[in-house]
N, C-alpha and C positions, 0 to 999 in steps of 0.2 A: 397458414390456418385462422388467421385474426381475423376478427369481428368485431367492430367497433362502429356503438350507436349513439342517434344523438337522444337526450329527453324524450321527444318521440319517437323511438323506437322502439319495437318491442319487447315485451320485459323480458328478465332474466328467467324467469318462471316459463317463459313462452318458448324460450330458445332452451333450455334443459331438458322440456319436454320435449320441445322435436329429436334434442341427439338421443336424449331418450330412446324413445320410437325406432330413430336410427339405429341403435344402440341391438334392441331386439331382433330388431329383421336381420339384421347380422347376425346374430348370433344364435338364434331362439330355432332349435328343430326339436318340431314335434314330437316327436319317437323318442327323440334322448333328453331333454330338458325341461326342471321345471321351473319359472320363473316367478318372482315376485315384487310387489310394488309396498316400500313402507314411506310413510313422513313424517315430518316431524317439523310443530315448530311451536307454541309454548309447553306442546305435551306429544304424545308421538302415538303412533296406528302402524302396528306389524302387518302386513298384509298377508295372505294367503297364497302359498305359492299352486300355478295354473301349469296346465299340460299347454293347453291351447296360445299360442304367443299372443292372436288377436284380441283376450281376455285381459293378457298383460299390458298389450296398447291402448286397449279401454281405461284401462286404470288408471293410466298415465295423462290419457286425455283427463280425467275425470281432476285431476288433483286441483288443489288451490289454495291462494296464500292468507295469510294471516296467523298476528302474533308475533312469539318471540323466537329462541332459538336453543331450544333442548335436545341439544346433539349429542352428548353423554349418553342419555336414557337411550336415545334412539340406537344408538350403537351396541348399546349392553343388550336391550330385550331383542335385537335383528337379529344376533349372534347368539343369544340363547336360544330362538326358534331356529336359525337353521342348525345350529348343533345336536337339538333335539329330533328336526326330523332326519337328520343324517343318523344319527345312534338308533331310531326307531327301526331304520328300514331293515329289508333282508339282508341287500350288500350296501355298506355304506360307500358313494358316491361324493365326487369332490364338492365343496361349498365354498362360495365365494359371494362375498359381502363388499358392497362399491356405492359408498356414501359420497353425497354431492353434498357443500354448505356455502353458503358465502359470508357467510359473519361467526361472530364471534359467541360462545357460548354461554349463555345467560339466564335458560329458564330451567336446570336439568338439577333432580335431587343428589346426582351419583356426583363423584368428582373425579376428571382426568384421572388421577390415581386411581379410582376406584375400576374405570375404565383398562388399565392395564391391568390391575388384577383379576379382572373377567376375564381377558383374553389369554393370560396364563393360568385362571382357575380351568376353563372351560378347554384347554386347547385346542385356542382357536389359531393354530399355525399352518403351516405347510405341511408338518410333520406327520399332520394329521389330515392330510388334502383339507383345510382351511385356508382359503385366504381373504384377505381384509383388501382392499386399496379406498383409500380416502385423496377427495379432489376439491381444491379450495379456491376460490376466484375472491378477488376487492377485501371485504375486511377479515375474513377467514384467517383465526390465527395460521401464521406459518410455523411458531415453533409449537403452538397446541397440537398441529397436525403431524409433526417431527417425532415431539414428544410420544404421542399413542401410539408410532409406530416404532418405537426405538424396540433396542436388540430386537428384530428380527418379527416383530408384533407383524408386521405389514409393510405397504408403501404408501408415499404422498405425493402429489404435487401443489402449486398453487400458483397463479397466476393471476395477474391484476384485472384481464377481462375477458380472457379467450375462452369461452366455456368449451368451445368445440375442441383446443388443449387440451381439456381437464378431459373431455372423455375423452381423447386419443390414449391416454391412462389406460382406463376402463377397459379398452381394446386388446393394450398390454399385457395389463394381467391377466385377461381371459385366454391368451396367447397361452402365456405360461402355464396355465393352469390345463390345457385340452393336449398341449404338448405333455405332461407328465411331471413337469419340472420338483423339483423337491423344496428350488427357493427363489424369491426376485431377483436374487442377485443378479440371474441369466440377463432377464429384460436389462439392466445397464449395456452389460455385453453386447448383446446383440440386437438390441432393437432401439434406442436412444435414437438412433441417426436415421432412422428411417420415417419416411410420411408417410403421412395418416392411408394413402391411396397403395402405398410397397404395403403396408400393413393390413390392413383388407385384401391385397393378391393371397399372403403369404395368412391370413386364417381362412380362405377358401380354399387353400391348398392343404391343410392339416386332416388330420381324422380328429372327427369331431369324436370325443366322449361321453359317457354321458355325466350329465352336471347338472348342481340346485346353484339357481342367483338370487339375488334378492339386492332391485335397487334404490335406496334409501337415499330419500332428495329431501335437502332441508324446501320447506315451504312456508317459511316466516315471512314477513310484511315486508321484508327486506325487496324480495323474491319480485316486487309487483313492480321494481326501478327499471330501468332500462342497463346493461351494462356502462 
């Protein structure tokens, strides 16, 4: 699934946007799902939930890059928004936060330990129908991603330059949610060795459950560069 581009190739953000829209096309069923798009650079913006997948894709298309990387703030605020929506509904449905970043945290007002504390305090964990996955490429700190997801708080992946590989993790995480699993451990047992095409076929065959998801995308200045 590797994608390698020279300096004149498409930017990381354009590739992320393409992958994000493909993810929405594969996942979003208008009668079952609510999707939101959030972004972060030097600040963060938490998007509104949309029933219509075309609106989600339009908001992805409108993303632009600039600034530094407020990763921690974006995770905290996105989780708060998802958890609030989940608890305010008549019947809670699974909430899935998918975060993509290409850099190290350098602009948030919150620390990594505060991200962990927020996950614990909100109960943003599989036992409450809340699922968190984060994918990093390039300069993203693998240690930070690992630490955020420690002790069952989520799952992470890191790759040098393959954005499609990062989004394959998001598809795996989504499969885990729609199949009603209580732990991401099943991903490693059942999906790690499957190709993306096999995962797509598997996703199409399983029962779609009601779900709210948020794509939280790094739009910092480094996203203007090619992978």
